[in-house]
N, C-alpha and C positions, 0 to 999 in steps of 0.2 A: 288054439288057444284055448284053454281051459276056465271053465267058470264055477264059480263056488259061491256059494253064501255067505253073505256077511258075519252070520251067525258061525259058522264054519270056520271061515277066518279070524273071529273076533278067539278062538277054541285054541288054536294051531298058528298063530300070525308067523313064526320066525323059521318054520316050516315053508309056508309060502312064499315068505320073501326069500329065502335058500332057493327056490324055483326061481324067481323072479330075475335074481342076480346070475342063477347059471343061464339066461338067455329065455327064459320061458316068461309067455304075456298070460297072464290073469285076470278075469274081470270077475267084480263081485255083484251079487245078485240078490235084489232086496224083495221079496213082492214078487218073483217072477221077472223085475227088470231089470236089466244092467244099469249102474249106477255107477260104476269106475273100472276103468280099465289101468291095472299098474305092469307097468313094461320097463325092459332096462334100460339106459340110458347111454347113448351112444356117444363116445367121446370125437369129436370133429380131429383131435389131434392126440394120438395116442401117448400119455411120459412115456421117456425114456426108461428102462428099468436097470439094475445094476452096473456093470463099467459105465455101461452107453452113460447112463446118470448120470453118474461121479464126474465124467466129463463135461458133459455140458453144464453141470453146477459150476465146476472150476474155470471152463471159459466164461461165464457168465461175468463170475466173480472177479477172474484177470480183467475183461474188459471194464468192468466200473473200478476198479482200479486204477486202470490207464483212463478211465474220462472218455468223454466225448468231444469232439471238434465241431463247436458249431460256428462257421466260417469267421476263424481265428479267435473265437471265445471257447478257452479251454473249459469244463465244469466236471470236476472229476467227485467220487461220492464222500470225502471227506469236505470237500468245501460247500457242495449240496445241502447237508445236514449242520452245517458250523452255523453255530448262535449268533457270533460276533461280526457276522459278516452282514 
């Protein structure tokens, strides 16, 4: 983990944000005291990319078009958002 002053961070914020995006942790220091630590977020469920993502989206919309079976009551996307019901 690297420490930089708030003043230094303010002069080159994009550079430091890029470091954090790449996986580094960064602590901002003011008056010799650590005031905040920047760290990359961790996704619990990584989003699929490329063909896997397209297949997941297609599967989702097919499921929405088919509708859900709720103990005999069927609701599809069109019925869910129909103002006339």
